[in-house]
C-alpha positions as CSV (number, residue, x, y, z in Angstrom):
1,M,118.7,99.3,117.2
2,M,119.0,99.6,113.0
3,M,121.1,96.9,111.2
4,M,121.8,97.3,107.3
5,M,121.6,94.4,104.8
6,K,123.3,95.2,101.3
7,T,122.0,93.7,98.4
8,A,122.9,94.1,94.4
9,A,120.2,96.3,94.0
10,A,119.8,98.4,97.1
11,V,120.6,98.9,101.0
12,T,118.2,97.5,103.2
13,I,117.9,98.9,107.1
14,S,116.2,96.5,109.2
15,S,114.7,97.6,112.5
16,S,115.5,95.2,115.8
17,E,112.7,96.3,117.4
18,V,109.4,94.3,117.2
19,Y,106.3,96.8,117.7
20,H,102.7,95.2,118.6
21,I,100.0,96.8,116.2
22,S,96.3,96.1,115.9
23,P,95.7,93.6,112.9
24,I,92.6,95.5,112.0
25,H,94.6,98.7,111.7
26,L,97.5,97.1,109.4
27,R,94.5,96.0,106.8
28,D,92.8,99.2,107.2
29,S,96.3,101.0,105.7
30,G,96.1,99.1,102.6
31,I,99.8,97.2,103.0
32,E,98.6,93.7,102.2
33,E,100.5,92.6,98.7
34,D,98.2,92.0,95.9
35,I,97.7,88.3,95.1
36,P,98.5,87.5,91.1
37,G,95.9,86.1,89.4
38,C,93.4,87.5,92.1
39,T,91.2,90.4,92.9
40,G,91.5,92.0,96.0
41,T,94.7,91.8,98.4
42,I,93.0,89.7,101.4
43,H,95.2,86.6,101.8
44,D,92.5,84.3,103.1
45,R,91.8,80.1,103.0
46,E,90.3,80.9,99.8
47,N,93.3,81.8,97.8
48,A,96.0,80.6,100.1
49,Y,99.5,80.7,98.9
50,E,98.4,81.7,95.2
51,G,101.2,83.5,93.2
52,T,103.8,82.2,96.0
53,K,106.5,79.7,96.1
54,R,104.0,77.4,97.0
55,A,101.6,77.8,94.4
56,H,102.1,74.7,92.8
57,L,100.5,72.8,95.8
58,T,97.2,71.7,95.0
59,R,94.1,73.4,96.6
60,E,93.3,70.9,98.9
61,Q,97.1,71.2,100.1
62,K,97.0,74.9,100.3
63,E,93.8,75.0,102.5
64,A,95.2,72.3,104.4
65,K,98.5,74.3,105.0
66,Y,96.3,77.4,106.0
67,D,94.4,75.5,108.4
68,T,97.5,74.0,109.9
69,L,98.7,77.7,110.6
70,K,95.4,79.0,111.9
71,E,95.4,76.0,114.6
72,S,99.0,76.7,115.6
73,I,98.3,80.5,116.1
74,R,94.6,79.7,117.8
75,H,96.4,77.1,120.3
76,E,99.9,78.8,120.7
77,G,99.4,82.2,120.1
78,F,101.0,84.7,117.6
79,K,104.7,83.9,118.1
80,E,107.3,86.9,118.9
81,E,109.9,85.2,116.7
82,F,107.6,85.3,113.6
83,P,106.4,88.8,113.4
84,I,104.9,90.3,110.3
85,I,107.3,92.1,108.4
86,I,106.8,95.2,106.6
87,I,108.8,96.8,103.9
88,L,108.7,100.8,104.1
89,R,109.6,101.6,100.6
90,R,110.6,105.4,100.8
91,N,111.3,105.6,97.2
92,N,107.6,105.1,95.6
93,K,105.9,105.4,99.1
94,H,104.3,101.7,98.5
95,D,105.0,100.3,101.8
96,Q,103.6,96.4,101.7
97,I,103.7,93.4,104.2
98,F,106.9,91.3,102.8
99,Q,106.1,88.2,105.0
100,G,102.8,87.4,106.9
101,N,99.9,88.2,104.6
102,H,98.1,84.8,105.9
103,R,99.2,85.4,109.7
104,L,97.6,88.9,109.4
105,N,94.5,87.3,107.9
106,I,94.3,84.7,110.6
107,A,94.9,87.3,113.5
108,I,92.1,89.2,112.1
109,E,89.8,85.9,112.0
110,L,90.6,85.0,115.5
111,E,90.0,88.5,116.6
112,I,93.8,88.7,118.3
113,P,93.8,92.1,119.4
114,T,97.5,92.8,118.5
115,V,100.5,91.1,116.3
116,P,104.2,91.5,116.3
117,V,105.4,93.5,113.4
118,R,109.0,94.3,112.2
119,F,109.9,97.1,109.7
120,I,112.4,97.2,107.4
121,I,113.5,100.2,105.1
122,E,114.2,99.9,101.7
């Protein structure tokens, strides 16, 4: 089942399905979001939350937030209700992770075999 969401700029179609995909496969596909002001696209502890709405946090606060998320995933698993969201952009073919860059890196660090993923089409 697909859901349509209308925005002022475009119509976005969201899949109601959650798929389970290898985090290594996601990384290898090159869909991680660029980090403003940083080289590379891997969202790890060293550059956690750079260029996001949490950019105002201190380095220690960002690292603590990342560590808390990692411990939560380590002890509770990767929650199905918080899948990685990937935007499939049909116009410019630049598919990208919309939500979940840090969770993806943590899944790789913890060697989690698959993670829940939901796709939206823009």
